[in-house]
N, C-alpha and C positions, 0 to 999 in steps of 0.2 A: 504494500500500500504506500509506503514511504517513497519507493522508487517511482511509482505511478504519479504521485503528487509532484515529484521532482521533474519528471518529463513534462507534465502539464504546465508547471510554473516556468520552465525553461522555454517551452514553445510560446507561451503567452508573452514572456519577456522579449523574445526575439521578434515576435510579431509587432509589439509596441515599438521596438527600435527600427524595424524595417518598413513598416506601413507608411510612416511619413516620407520616407525616401521615395517610395513608389508613387506617392501622390504629388511630388514636386514637378512643376513645369520643367521641360527639357528644351534647351536651346542648342541648335546644331546648324552649322553653316560655314561660310568662309568670307574672308575679307581680302580685297586686292588693293594695294596701295601703289599709287603712281607718284613717285618721289619728285619728278620734274614739275608737276602741276599741283601736287598736294591733294589730289582727288582720292577719295576712298569709295570703292564699289563693294557693297556688302549684299550678300544673299543669305538669309537664314530662315529656318523653320522653327516655330515654337509649338511644341506638342505637350500633351498631358495638362492642358490648361483647365482650371476649374470653371464650371458653368456659372458665370457671374452675370447679373442683370445690370448692376451699377459698377462701372469700371472706367478706367482711362489707360490708354497705352501711351506711356511717356517716352518720347525720343528727343534727344538734344536738338536744339534749333538748327544746328549745322548739318544734321542728318536729314536730307530731303528724301521723302518717301516717293518712290516711283509707283509702287502698287502694293496692295495687299491681295493675296490669293488664297483660295481654300485648298483642301487636299487634292482636288481634281484640277488644279491650276486655273480655275475660273476666277476672274477678277471680282473682288469684293468692294462694295461701296463703303466709303468711310467719310467721316467728318473730321475736320481739324486742320487741314492744309490751308485753306483760305479763312482768315479770321478766327483761327483756332485759339483756344484758351491756353495761356502759358502757365507754367508752374516752375518758377525759377528759370533755369536754362533750358527747359523742356517745353515742347508743344504736346498737348493732350489730343490723342486721336481716339475715335470710337467707330465701330461698324454701324452702318445705317441700312435702312430698307429704302424702297422707292419713294416713300413719303418723307424721307430724311429723318425718321425716328430711329433712335438708338436701339439696336437689337442685341440679344444676349451674346456674350463672348463665345466663339466657337471653341471646340476642344483642341483644334490645331489650325494654324494658318502660317502663311509664308509672307515674308517681307522682302 
């Protein structure tokens, strides 16, 4: 019985340690730097994103967004580029629908 309790406790303890790691958003991509002009070209994918209704995607003002895409590489509508709200050195972006209403954050997207 003591051995069984030890296994249950160890399993529960490991789950408590590992579960938050599995729930963390994951950023993957690459950055190209052009030293002569100082331009940066970034492509990245954010996955395992929590389903949030109220959110802001904050990017530094110097990082101009070309597009946001979904998992199927379809363009996603977003607000923030023109007349976007600022938060310190960042511009706040959010995904929108055809009526320009903010929509829930998708579980994955590409920038």
